[in-house]
N, C-alpha and C positions, 0 to 999 in steps of 0.2 A: 835744404838743411844739410850741413856737413856731417861726415861720419863721426867726427869728434863731438859735435853737439849732441848727436844721437846717443853716443856712449855716455856723455855727461848726464843726459836725462835718465838713462838706464841706471847709472850709478847712484843718482840722487834718490831713486826709489827705495834704496836699501836703508835709508834713514841714518841718523847720527848714531855713534856707538852707544850702547846701553841696552836696556830691556827692549826698546822698540826695535832695534836692529836684530836682536836675538829672535824676536817673534817673527819678523819679516824673513829672515834667513831660514828659519824653521819651515815657514810656509813655502818658500822657494824650493827647498829640498823636497818637501812633500809633493809639490806640484810637478816636479821632474818625474817623480814616481807615477803621478796621475797620467802624465803624457806618455809614459812607457806602457802602462797597463791598459789604457783605454783602446788603443788601436789593436792590441793583440788578444783581448779577452774573448771576443766571439770567434776569431780565427783559430785560436788555440783549441777551444773546445770542439770546434767543427772539424778542423784539419788534423789535429794531433790526437785528441781523445776519441773522435769518431762519433760524436753526438750529432743529431740532425739540427738544422737551423731552427726548426719549430721548437724543439726541446730547449735549445739555448735561449731563444726569444721568450718562451714561457717562463723559464727560470728567472730571467732578468726582470720581466714584468711583474711576476708574483712577488719577488723579493722587494722590488722597489715600492710596490703598493703597500705591502705589510709594514715597511719601515717608516712610512709617512707619519703615522700617529706617534712615533717615538720622539719626534722633535720637541714637542711641548714638555713632556716629563723630563727629558734630558736637559732642556734649558732650565727648568725649575730646579733640577738637581745641581746644576752648575751654580745657581744662585745660592743654594742651601749649603753646599760643601766647598764651594770655590771652583772656578772654572778650570784650574790646572789639572785637578784630579780627573775630571771628566775628559779633558783633552788627552791626557795620558792613556786613559782606557781606550779611547777611539783609535789612537795610533797603535796601541798594542793589538787591537783587533785587526787593523789593516796589515800589520806585520804578519799576522797569522794567515791572512788571505793569500798573500803571494806564495808562501810555502805550501799552503793547502792545494794550490793549483796542481802541484806535482802528484797529488794522490787522488785526484778526481777520476773516477772510472765510469760513472753512470749519472743519470739525471738527478737522482735524489742527493747524491754527493755534491753535485753542482749547485743544486738549490740551497743546500746547507751553507756552502761557501758564499754564495751570493747574498744570502740573508745576513751573514756576518758582515759582509762588505757594505750592504745597504744600511744596516743598523749603525755601523761605525760612521758612515757619511752623515746620516740623519742626526746623530748625536753630536758630531763635531761642529756642525754649523752654528747652533746656538751657543755651545761652549766657547768656541773661538770668538764669537761676537761679544760674549760677556768678558772674556779676557781682554779683548781689544778695548772695550769701554774702560776697563780698569787701568790699562796701560796708557791709553791715549787721552782720556778725559775730554777736554774741549777740542782736542785735535783728532778725535777718533775718526771723524768723517774723512779728513785729509789723509790720515794714515791708511784708512781702508782703500782709498784710491791708489795709493802707492802699492799696497799689497796686490791690488788687481793687476797693476802693471807687472809686478814681479811674478805673479801667478801665470800670466800669459807667456812670459819669457820661459818660465819653468816647464810649462806644458809643451811649448815649442821645442825646447831642448830635449825633453823626454820623447817627443814624437820622432825626432831625428834619430835618437838611439834605437827606438822601436823599429824604425824603418830599416835599419841595418839588419836586425834580427829577422824581420819579415822577409827581406831580400834573400838572406841565407836560406831560410825556409825549412830548416831541419828541426826535429823534435828538441834536440839539445839547445838550439838557438832560442827557441821559445821558452824553454825552462830557465835558461840563463836570464832572460828578460824578466820572468816572474820573480826570480831571486833578486834581481837588481831592484825591482819594485820594493821587495821586502827590506832591502838594505836602506833605501831612501826613507821608509817609514820608521825604521829603527833609529836612523840618524836624527830624524825630526823629533822622535820621542826623547832621545838623549838630550837634545837642546832645550826641551821643556824644563829640565832640571835646573836650568840657569835662570828661569823666570821666577819672580816672587810668588810665594804661595799665598795669594790674597785670601783673606778671611771673608766670610759673608758680610755684606753691609747691613747695618741695623735697619729694621723696618720702622717707618714712622708710627707713632702712637695714635694718630688720628686719621680719619678718612680725608680724602682730598677736599671735601666740602667743609672741613673743620669739625665735624661731629666726632664724638668719642668712639674709640675702637680702631684697632689696627686694620689696614686694608686687607681684603681677601687674598688668600694664597693663590687664587686664580684671577688675579687682577687683570692680566692680559686678556682673558676671555670675557671680562666684563667691560673692557674699554671699547665702546662701540666705534669711536673714531678710528682707533687702531685696527679694529676688525675690518672696517670699511677700507682702510688703506691696504690691509693684507689681501683682501679680495681683489682689489684693482691691481696692486703691484704683483700679486701672484699670477693673475690672469695675463698680465703683460709679460710675464717671464717666458711665455712661449716664443718671444722674439729671440731668445737665446738659441732655440731649436731651429730657427730659420737657417742659420749658418751651419749648424751641426748636421742637419738631416735633409733640409729642403733644397738648398741651393745646388748641391752636387747632383741630385736626381734631376732637377730642372735643367741644368746645363747639359748633362749627358743625354737625357731622353727627350727633351722638348726643344732644344735649340741647335743651331749649326756651329756653335762655339767649339773650339778644340777641347779635348779632355783636360789638357793642362790648365785650362782656365779655372778649374776647381782649385788648384794650388794657388793661382793668382788671387783668388778670393780670400783664401785663408791667410796668405802672407800680407795682403793689403789690410785685412782686418787687424791682425796682430800689430803691424807697424803703426796704424792709426791709434790704436789703444795705447801703445807705448808713448807715442808723441803727444797725445791729447788728453788722456784720462786725468792725470794729475792737474794739468792746467785748467781744464774745465771743472773738475771736481773741487778745486780750491775755491771756486766762486759759488758753490752750492753747499751751504753749511746749515742753514736754518730749516725748519719745517716748511715755512713759506717758500724758500728757495726750492725745496724738494717738490712742492706742488707745481711750481712753474717748470721745473725740469721735466716732470712727467708729461706736461702738456707739450713742451718742445719735442720730447721724444716721440710723442704720437704723430706730430706733423712730419718729422724726419722719417719715421718708419713708413708712413703712408707714401711719401714721395719715393722712398727707396723701393718699396714693393711695386709702385707704378713703373719705375724704371726697369725692374726685373720682368714685369709682365710684357714689356715691349720687345724682349729678346727673342721671342718666338716668331719665326717666319721672316727674319731679316738675315742678310749676309753675315758671315763669320766676323768680319771686321766691325760691323755695326753692333753685333751681339757683344763683342769684347768691350767696345766703348760703353755700351749701356751697362755692362757688368761692373765696370770701374765706377761709373756714376752711381749705380745702385748700391754698391758696396760702401762707397764713401757716405752716402746718406743713411744706410742701415747701420753703419758703425757709429755715426754721430748719434743716431737714435739710441743705439745700445749704450753709449757713454752717458748720454743725458738720463736714460732710464736707470742705470745702475747708480749714478750719482744721486738721483732723486731718492732711490730706495735707501741709500746710505743715510741721507739726511732724515728721512722718516724713521728709520730703524734705530738710529742713535739719538734722535731728537725727541721722540715721543715717550719712550720708556723711562720710568724712574730708574736710577742707577742700580738700586737693590734688586730689581726684577728684570734686568737686561736679558738674561738668558731665557726667561720665560717668554718675553715678548718676541725675542729672536726665534724661539721655537715655533710660535704661532705663525709668524711670517714664513718660516722655512717649510712648515707643513703645507700651507696653502700653495706656495710656489712649487713644492714637490708634486702635489696633486695635479697642478696645471701642466707641469713638464711630463708627467705620466700620460696625460691625455693628448699631449701635443703630437706624437707620431700619427695617431689616428686622424686628428684634425688636419694636420698639414699635408700628410702623404695621402691619406685615404679620401679626404674631402676636398681640400684646397687644390692640390695638384690635379685631381681628376677633372676639375673645372678649367684647367689651363690658365690663361692670362686673367680670366675673370676671378679665379681663385686667389691670385695674388692681390688683386684690388680688394677683395673681400677681407683678406687677412689684414691688409693695411688699414682699411676702414674700421675694422674691429679694434685694432690697437689705438687708432686715433680717438675713437669714442671713449676708450678707457682712459687715455691720457688727459682728455679734456676735463675729467672729473678731478684731476689732481689738485688744482687750486682750491676748490670747494672743500675737499677733504682736509687740505692743509689748514684752512681757516677754522674748520671744526676742531682739528687737533690742537691748534694754538689756543682756541677758546676754552678747551676742556682740560688743559694741563694745569696741575696745581701751581698756584703762585708761590714763589719763594722756595722752589724745590731744592732740597739739600744737594750739596756738591761733593758727596763722598767719593765719587769716581774721579773728580778732578783732583781731590786731595790725594787719592791713591796714586794718580799719575805723577804728582809732584814728588811723593815719597819715593816712587820707583826711580825717577830721574836723579834723585839725590842719594839713593842707596839706603833709605831709611825704612823701606817696607819690611814686612815680616820676612824673615829668612825662609828660603825655600827648603824646608826640612821635612815637612809632612807630605809624603808622597804616596801614591797608590802602591 
């Protein structure tokens, strides 16, 4: 594929002019900040502040675990007062995080900063999902795929910027990076003022079965089919951590592949996501499509893990070849997985409760990701190649349940569900939505 074709694909991910593009660009700027802060966060507190690795790890773990339950109430709040307000609050919180880095001097100050960061992340996920449902309507799944491409590009750009500061290695360079993160969050916050201030959608006056009485305010927690999806999709979220934490340790400590192979893995993953995410995601729209996608993800992830398991004990050239094959398969599994989750998470919730449903899914996925380091590094890698096969088999078993959960979900969705979100999307595209005047 030519360089111009690649640039065209990247450009198309930013959507047409209007509220969709504003939302996508805001996300792009925010993820540049994420790419800046993620590589430096632990290094800054260990090298510059002087805290121990154990203290930093404990602060990150505790804050992450405490923030998990916030996803559901944050999503419900986005449904109740509108998603833009909640998103603004989360970006304001993140803006304070970068500045606060400059003042951290001990463990307790670090814990406070990380709790603010984790809480902002936990609340942003359901709020941004609710906003996307209102902006995108029927196209929410497709737009979410485009946003994922843009987010990958943003993180990559931010990581390059962070690499410069890390290479310089002075306290000033790290602090400049922390302030750069703050600037990206402030810029993203400013762009939210250009989005419509969507009002809460009306709740139906009858239960899904037609009986009198409005649905429960905890409708997501009573939706058994969605809870089943959340458990499966959340558990499969550990596949994200394979690239983030498992592959680098495997390459460096267990194989004869050169150290730069880690970079090859990350670059290949990003390139494939940019090239294939929108193309594959465009074909995965319904709940049924989502179930099929999870099953395909399971098979691809198993094969990718199997290729990785063969890297140990072979020459460097063979290890590199297996790495490329494994990364292609793992990335395909990743793309099918996330496309499937988009279809479930925008297809199953009623529009008026999108934030609440998104919060439930986010909380379960957050818990799985919190447990992933211990499972992948402590258990799987300790078993060597066998551990890789075990991880792949686990992901396949989860993926195989996707079609059955999709059928359950389709069967239990209310017939004739209202289309307020689609109407809101049409209003946004024509400029007739409520003006964005009521802000935090």
